[in-house]
C-alpha positions in Angstrom: -8.1 -22.1 0.6 -4.6 -21.1 2.0 -3.3 -18.3 4.2 0.0 -17.0 3.2 2.3 -15.5 5.8 5.7 -13.8 5.3 8.7 -14.8 7.5 12.5 -14.4 7.3 13.5 -15.6 3.8 10.5 -17.7 3.4 6.8 -17.8 3.4 4.3 -20.4 5.2 1.1 -21.6 3.9 -1.7 -22.6 6.2 -4.6 -24.7 5.0 -7.9 -23.1 6.2 -9.5 -26.7 6.0 -7.1 -28.3 8.5 -7.0 -26.4 11.8 -3.6 -26.6 13.7 -0.1 -25.6 13.3 0.8 -27.6 10.2 2.0 -25.6 7.3 3.9 -25.7 4.0 7.2 -23.7 3.9 8.6 -22.1 0.7 12.0 -20.6 1.0 12.6 -17.4 -1.0 16.4 -18.1 -1.1 17.5 -20.9 -3.4 21.2 -20.6 -2.9 23.5 -17.7 -1.8 23.3 -16.0 -5.2 19.7 -16.4 -6.2 16.5 -15.5 -4.4 15.0 -12.9 -2.2 16.6 -12.3 1.4 15.2 -10.5 4.3 11.7 -10.6 6.1 8.8 -10.9 3.6 6.7 -8.0 4.7 4.2 -7.7 1.9 2.4 -9.8 -0.5 -0.2 -9.6 -3.3 -1.9 -12.0 -5.7 -2.6 -11.0 -9.3 -6.3 -10.5 -9.8 -6.1 -11.6 -13.5 -5.8 -15.3 -12.7 -2.4 -15.5 -14.2 -1.1 -17.4 -11.0 1.5 -14.6 -10.2 2.3 -13.7 -6.7 4.3 -10.7 -5.6 6.3 -10.7 -2.4 7.9 -7.6 -0.9 10.9 -7.8 1.5 12.7 -5.6 4.0 15.8 -6.2 1.8 14.3 -3.5 -0.5 13.3 -6.0 -3.2 10.1 -7.3 -4.7 10.0 -10.6 -6.3 7.5 -12.3 -8.7 6.7 -15.8 -8.3 4.3 -18.4 -9.8 1.6 -19.2 -7.1 1.3 -23.0 -7.8 5.0 -24.1 -7.4 6.5 -20.8 -6.1 9.1 -20.6 -9.0 11.0 -17.2 -8.9 10.4 -15.3 -12.2 12.3 -12.2 -11.5 13.3 -9.8 -8.7 12.8 -6.0 -8.8 15.2 -3.4 -7.5 14.7 0.3 -6.8 13.0 0.9 -3.5 14.8 3.1 -1.1 13.4 1.4 2.0 12.1 -2.0 2.9 9.1 -2.8 0.9 5.9 -2.4 2.9 3.1 -2.7 0.3 2.6 -4.3 -3.0 -0.5 -4.1 -5.1 -1.4 -5.3 -8.6 -3.3 -3.2 -11.1 -6.9 -4.4 -11.8 -5.7 -6.0 -15.0 -2.8 -7.6 -13.4 -0.3 -6.0 -15.9 1.3 -3.6 -13.5 2.6 -3.9 -10.1 2.9 -0.9 -7.6 5.3 -1.0 -4.6 5.9 1.3 -1.7 8.6 1.2 0.9 9.5 2.3 4.3 10.8 6.0 4.6 10.4 6.0 0.7 8.7 9.0 -0.8 7.9 7.2 -4.0 5.4 4.4 -5.0 7.0 2.7 -8.1 5.0 1.3 -11.0 6.3 -1.8 -12.8 5.2 -3.5 -16.0 5.2 -7.2 -14.8 5.1 -8.3 -18.6 8.5 -6.7 -19.1 9.9 -6.1 -15.6 13.1 -4.1 -16.8 12.8 -0.8 -15.5 10.3 1.3 -13.3 7.7 2.7 -15.6 7.0 5.9 -13.4 7.1 7.0 -9.7 4.3 8.5 -7.7 5.2 11.0 -4.9 3.9 10.8 -1.4 5.5 12.4 1.7 6.9 9.6 3.8 10.5 10.2 4.3 10.4 10.8 8.2 8.1 8.1 9.3 8.5 4.5 10.1 4.9 3.9 9.4 3.5 1.8 6.6 1.8 4.3 4.2 -0.8 2.2 2.5 -2.3 3.1 -1.0 -5.1 1.8 -3.0 -6.4 1.5 -6.6 -10.0 2.5 -7.4 -12.4 -0.1 -8.7 -12.1 1.1 -12.3 -8.3 0.7 -12.2 -7.7 4.1 -13.4 -6.7 5.9 -10.4 -4.5 5.4 -7.2 -4.9 7.2 -3.9 -2.3 7.5 -1.3 -1.8 9.2 2.1 1.4 10.7 3.6 2.9 12.7 6.4 1.4 16.0 5.1 -2.0 15.1 6.1 -3.3 14.9 2.4 -4.5 12.3 0.1 -3.3 12.5 -3.4 -4.9 10.9 -6.4 -2.9 9.8 -9.5 -3.8 9.0 -13.1 -2.4 5.4 -13.5 -2.4 5.7 -17.3 0.1 8.7 -17.4 1.4 8.5 -13.7 0.4 12.2 -13.3 -1.1 14.0 -10.3 -4.8 14.6 -10.7 -6.1 15.8 -7.3 -5.6 16.0 -3.5 -7.5 16.9 -0.4 -6.8 17.4 3.3 -7.8 14.3 5.2 -6.3 15.0 8.6 -4.1 17.1 10.5 -1.7 14.2 11.0 0.0 11.6 9.0 -2.5 9.7 6.8 -1.3 6.1 7.0 -3.8 4.5 5.0 -6.3 5.0 2.1 -8.8 2.6 0.6 -11.6 2.8 -2.1 -14.9 1.1 -1.5 -15.0 -1.9 -4.0 -18.3 -0.7 -5.7 -19.7 2.5 -4.0 -18.3 6.0 -4.5 -16.7 6.0 -1.0 -13.3 5.9 0.5 -11.8 5.6 3.9 -8.6 7.1 5.4 -6.9 6.6 8.7 -4.5 8.9 10.5 -2.2 9.1 13.4 1.3 8.3 14.7 2.9 7.5 18.0 3.5 10.4 20.3 6.0 10.5 23.3 4.9 12.5 26.4 7.4 15.1 27.5 7.3 15.6 31.3 7.4 19.4 31.2 4.4 19.7 28.7 1.1 20.9 29.8 -2.1 19.0 29.3 -3.3 21.5 26.6 -0.4 20.6 24.4 -1.2 16.9 24.7 -4.8 17.2 23.6 -5.5 15.8 20.1 -8.1 17.4 17.8 -10.9 15.6 16.1 -8.8 15.2 13.0 -5.9 13.3 14.5 -5.8 9.5 15.4 -9.0 8.9 13.5 -10.8 7.0 10.7 -12.7 9.1 8.2 -15.2 7.9 5.5 -15.4 10.1 2.3 -17.8 10.2 -0.5 -16.8 11.5 -4.0 -18.3 12.3 -7.5 -16.9 9.3 -9.6 -17.4 7.6 -12.8 -15.0 6.6 -15.7 -14.0 10.1 -16.4 -10.8 11.7 -15.0 -12.4 15.1 -14.6 -14.6 14.0 -11.8 -11.5 13.6 -9.6 -10.3 17.2 -10.2 -10.7 19.9 -7.5 -10.7 19.5 -3.8 -14.6 19.5 -3.7 -14.7 16.2 -5.2 -14.2 14.5 -2.0 -16.5 15.1 1.0 -16.4 13.9 4.6 -19.8 12.5 4.6 -19.9 10.6 7.8 -17.3 12.4 9.8 -14.4 10.9 11.8 -14.4 8.2 14.5 -11.4 8.9 16.9 -9.6 6.3 18.7 -6.8 6.2 21.4 
């Protein structure tokens, strides 16, 4: 077993069975004209055992490699900001990428890798935060947060919006489905700078800011179960943190 870690123009592989500082290094730049530059900021392994590895970079590119020998297969262009999140579909045929200050999650068909299949909108234009998304266990829907405090659900077969619900009164910077139960979790918050002349009342946070919330929802293989804001319910409440 190995831990893969991204660095500037390279990744390092650490063997979990051999403690210490030793590692294998693979450069993502083969020469001046070929490869992937910038800090490797996100990575994902294909779940379909195809041996494919996706690496996102702050150079606004995502590259697909073979896992065993790190052979570069192709480089994807189109993200407006540095890539901060990459995730394969459940069947491994599609790749979803998101970037810094980029309002769109891009869908790519890794079997063709020519053009973007479709784009999914989320409000992220004015924040430096990573806005993380997730795909539900059935592989049919994707959920993502944003600056508007809402979680948006998309149908991955069509790329169309299905539903949304208000998760916080702040930036929702992460959303994740439970791997087998009808639950999901969201987190919210962003950095605030104290202005000296503000009074204490203005600096107080509500219970729906800087929090982690667990949600339950009605879900099976049918898309209709996602429709309507009442599909999601905050079952366990929110746990705030400073």
